[in-house]
N, C-alpha and C positions, 0 to 999 in steps of 0.2 A: 504493500500500500504506500502511495506517494506521501512524502512528508509535507505537512501543512506548515508554511512559513509565515503566512499572514492570516489571522482570524479576526474578522470584524463582527462584533456581536451587538446588535440592537443599538447602533450609534444614533444619537440625536444631538444636534448642535443648534442652539439658538443664539442670535445676536440681538443686542439692545441698540436700537437706532433712535437717536434723539429726535423728537418732534420739533423742538425749537432749539436754536443754538444761541449761546451767550458768547459773543465774539469780543466784547470789550469788558474791561475791568469794572467800568461804571455800572454795568448790568447787575453785578453782584451786590453793589452798594444800594442801588435803587430798589431792588427786590431781593433783599437778603434772605427772606423766609420762603421764597417761592422755590418749590422743588422742581428739578428738571423732569420733563415728561419724556417718556420713551415708548416706542412700540416694539413689539417682539417680532423678529423675522426668523422663521424656521428654515435654516439652510439645509439640514439633513434630518430625516425622520425615520427612526427604526430601520436603519440600513444594516443588513447582515449578509456576509458572504465570506468565503475562504479561498485562499490561493495556495496551490501546492508548488513544491520546489520545481523550478525549471519552466513554469508556465509563463506565457506572454499574454497578459490580460489587458484588453483595451477598455477604457471608460469613456463613453461618449454622452452627449446631451447638449441641449441648447445653453446659451450663456445664462448664468444664474441658476443652473440646475443643481449645483453643489459639488462639481467635479474637483475643483481646486481645494475647496474646504475639506473634502474627504482625504485628499493626499496630504494635506497639512496635519490632519488628525493622525493619519498613519505615521507621519514623520515626527509626531509629538511636538509639533509647533503650536497647534491648538489642542486644548483639552475638551472632550465632549461633555455635554451636560448630562448625558445618560449613556450607558453602555461602556464597552471596553474594547481595546485593540491589543492583540498579542502579535509580536513580531519575533521570529526566530531566525537570526542571522544579521550580518552587518548590512545596514541600509544606507544607500547613497541617494539623497534626494536632489533632483534637478528642478528645484522650485523657484526659490528667490535667487536666481543667478546674479552674481556680482555683489552679494552681501559681503561687506568688509573691504570692498575696494576703496582706495584713497585717491581721489581725482588729482591731487597734487603730486602723486608719485608717478614714476614711469611705468610702462607696461611690464618691464622686467621686474621692478620692485614689487608690483602688484601680484605677479605670478608667485613670487616667494611668499608674500603676505597671505594671499588667498589659499595657497597650497598648504600652509601651516594650519589655517583655519579648518581645512578639510581633513587634517590628520596626517599629512605627508611630512616626512622628515626633510631637512635641508638637503641631504645627500640624494634622496629620492627625487626631489624637485630638480636638482642639478642634472640628474641623469635623464629626466623627462623634459627638460627645458626646450630642447630643439624640437621635440615632437609637438609640444604645446604651440610653439610659434608657427610651425608648419601647418598644423591642423587648423589654426585660427586664421591662416593666410595673412599674417601681420609682419611678414619679413620686411625689415627696414624701419619698423615703427617701435622697436624694442625700447629705445631711449626717449620716446615721446610721452609727455605727460598724459595721463588718462583723460583729463578734462578737455583735451583737444581731439579726442576720439569721437566719432559718431556713435549714436546709441547702438547701432548694429554691430560696430566693431567691438564695443565694450561687451556686449552679450556673447559674441563669438569667442572672445577671449575667456570670459567666465565659463562658457560651456567647455572650451578646450581644456581648461584647468580641471574642471569637475570630472571629466571622463578619465583622468589619470588616477583618480581615487578608486581603488579596487574594493568591491563589495560582493555580497551575495544577492542583494535585492536592489533594484534600481527603480526609482519613481521619476517618470519623465512627464513634465507638464508642458505641452505645446512647444517642444524643442524645435520643431520644424519651422517655427516662425522666426528663427534667429538669423537667417541668412538667405543668400540667393540660391539659385538652383544648384550651383556647384557645391556650396556648403551643405545644402540639404542632402545631396547625394552622399556626402561623407557621413552624415547622420545615419542614412539608410545602411551604409556599409558597416557602421558601428553597431547598429541594431542586429544585423545579420551575425556579426562576430559574437555579440553577447548571447544571442539565442543559441548559436553553435556551441558556445562554452557552457551552456546549461544554466545560465543565470536566470533569476526570476525577475520579470519586468512588469511594471504597471504603467500603462501608457495612456495619457490623456491627449486627444487630438481631434481636430475638426477635419483632418485629411482622411477621407473615407477610403482612398486607395491604400494608404499606409496601414490603416486599421485592418483592412481585408487581407493584405499580404502578410502581416507579421503576427496578428493576434490569434491565439488558440481559442480564446473565449472573449466575448464582449459583454460589458454591463452597460445598460442604458439607464441613465438617471433623468428623471423628470420631476421638477418641483421638489427636489430633495429626497425622492423615494426611488427605489429600483422599479423601473417600468417593464424591463425585459432583460433576459440574460440567456446567452447561448452562443452558437456559432455565428460568425460575422455576418453572413449574408442575410439571415433571417432577422437579426437584431437591427441591421442597417435599414431593412425595409420598414420596420416599426418606427425607427428614428425618422425616416423620410416622411411617413404618414403624419407624425407629430409636427415636424418642422414646417411642412408645407400645407397644412390644413387650412390656414387662413388665406394663403396665396390662392389655393384652388377655389375657395369660396369667392374670392375677389374676381377670379377669371370667369366664373359662371355669371356674375353680374355684368362683366364687360361684354360677354357674348349674348346677353339678353335672352338666354335660354334657347336661342335659335340654332346655335352651333356648339357642340361639345366634342372634345377629343379625349379618347381613352387609349391607353397603351397596354399591350398584352405581350407576354413572353411565349416561348415555344410550347409551354404547357397550358396555354390559353388562360393564364392567370393575369388579372388586371393588376399591374404594379407600376411604380414610378421610379424604380431604381434597378439598373441593369448591370450585369457584368460585361466588360468589353468582350467582343466576339459573339455575344448572344443575339438571337433573333429578336427583332422588335416589330410588332404589328401596330401601325397607327390607324386607329378607327375613328372616322369622322361621323358623328351622329348629327343629323339635321332635322329641324322641325320648322317648316315654312308655311306661310299663309299665301305666298304668291310664287309662281314658277320662276326658275332661273334657267333660261334656254341656253343650251350648248355651252356650259361653263368650262373653264379651265381652272383646275384646282392646284394651288401651290402651297406646300408646307416649307416655311423658312426656319431653319434651326440655327439658333444663336447661342453662344456661350454666355455665362452669367455676367461677363463684362460688356456684353453687347456685340461682340465680334461675330459676324456671320460665318458659320462653319460650312453650311451647304444649303441648297434648296432642292426640293423634290416637286417636280411639275408633271401634271398629266398631259401637257401639251404635246400633241403628235404621238402619244404613247398609250393613252387610254381615253376612249370616246365616251362622253357622258351626254346623252340627249337632253336631259333636263333634271333639275333638282326640284322636287315637288312633295308636299306633305311631309310624311315621315320616311326617313331612309338612312342608309349607312353606306359609306365608301371606305375602303381600306387600302393601305399601302404596306407591304411587308418588306422590312430591311433584313437581308440575309445575315448580316453581321454588323452590329452596332459597335464599330471598332474605334470609337472616340477614346481619348485619354481621360483620366479621372477628372471630373468636374461636374458642375451643374449646368443644365442646358434648358432652353425654352423653345417651344414651337409656336410660331405665328402662322395664322391662316390668311391667305389671300385668294379671292376668287375673281377671275377676269371673265370678260365676255369672250365670244368665239374667236375674234381676231386679235385679242390682247390689247385692245385700244382703250379699255375702260376697266377700272377696278370696281366690282360690284360689292364685294365684301372685303374688309381689311380689319383683322383683329390681332393685335400684338400680344404676344406671350399668353396665348390661350391655354397652354399646358406646360408644365415644367417636369423635368425628370433628371435623374442623376446617373452617371456612369462611373464605375470604378474599375481600375485595371491593376493587375498585379505587376505589370511592367512599368516601373517609374523612371526608366531611362529614356523614354520616348520624348522627343522635343516636337513642338508644333501642336497640331490639333487632333490627329488620329494616327492609328497604326496602319501600315501598309501590309496587306496579306501577301505572302510569298514564301519562298524557301531558298536557302543557300546550298550550293553544291560545287564540287570541283569539276573543272572541264579540261 
């Protein structure tokens, strides 16, 4: 039986948030007897789970769901109001990166200072110094005062120091946000090494592709409670339903209930989150009071930043005599080979010769794609195979 290294039992954490703030000293003299008023905010409520040795567990959820609070309780930074946490092994938290940095000191001095805080000896830091500089990509800035670094450079340095501390359990809180694509790839390589070495890792991230690739198990937090737990794909589907419930409602209002888009996988399940290379069926439901003669239908797919990825048009490919009353039209994508991201489908319907837009609805439907291949640059993966000739 696998050894349990983290046990979280019925954790509840409340925070007292002041309703009114006394910002000046005179406020205390004018109203000396007035008691400060607070409201209670429940960050975590009766959270329980255990993690076994060598597991890579992801924790996901919307902002404010309690993810970072949970990691800080496991790290003993916060104490719970109720419940207890048991940790068996040396724990390395990647939470408040850069705590203990002195902005007046150089990068070199801060490496030694921060390394000591993390429990490294001076000889260990000296032996690892070149690796820290190389990983952080700060060659040439060793003698620069930290106050002259950008925030990204500072966090990269802090992360590069922290990974030198060897432990049994690693808590990673949104470490993928600390650099560009090149630095993120180094983070991925580090994840793979830790996993190969049998380390126990708890990983908080909004990167669904990384969650799917690395995590053996995923825990979904919603409003401080565990909403779902299990294999990545099923939990990510649940997360997607929670995250985009409001957006989907808004899209229905936009379409005035005349046009709706539903997405299905190869099992004919209606979903909004797909694995790269999976089949996707786009089904357009329409409910019309008047006919649209000889329409040309176009789906425009954009990334979450508004970049157009592709368009799918029925022009000269699929003949539609008319749209009338209730009906459905579908387009099946053999392989949705986009890279990990959120995407939106816009609907445009033209007349027969494409000279007039009859219908135009932006972002009528959203979906997510996640891919286990995080080395791809651009928008999508190209299908094919390598061979010697």
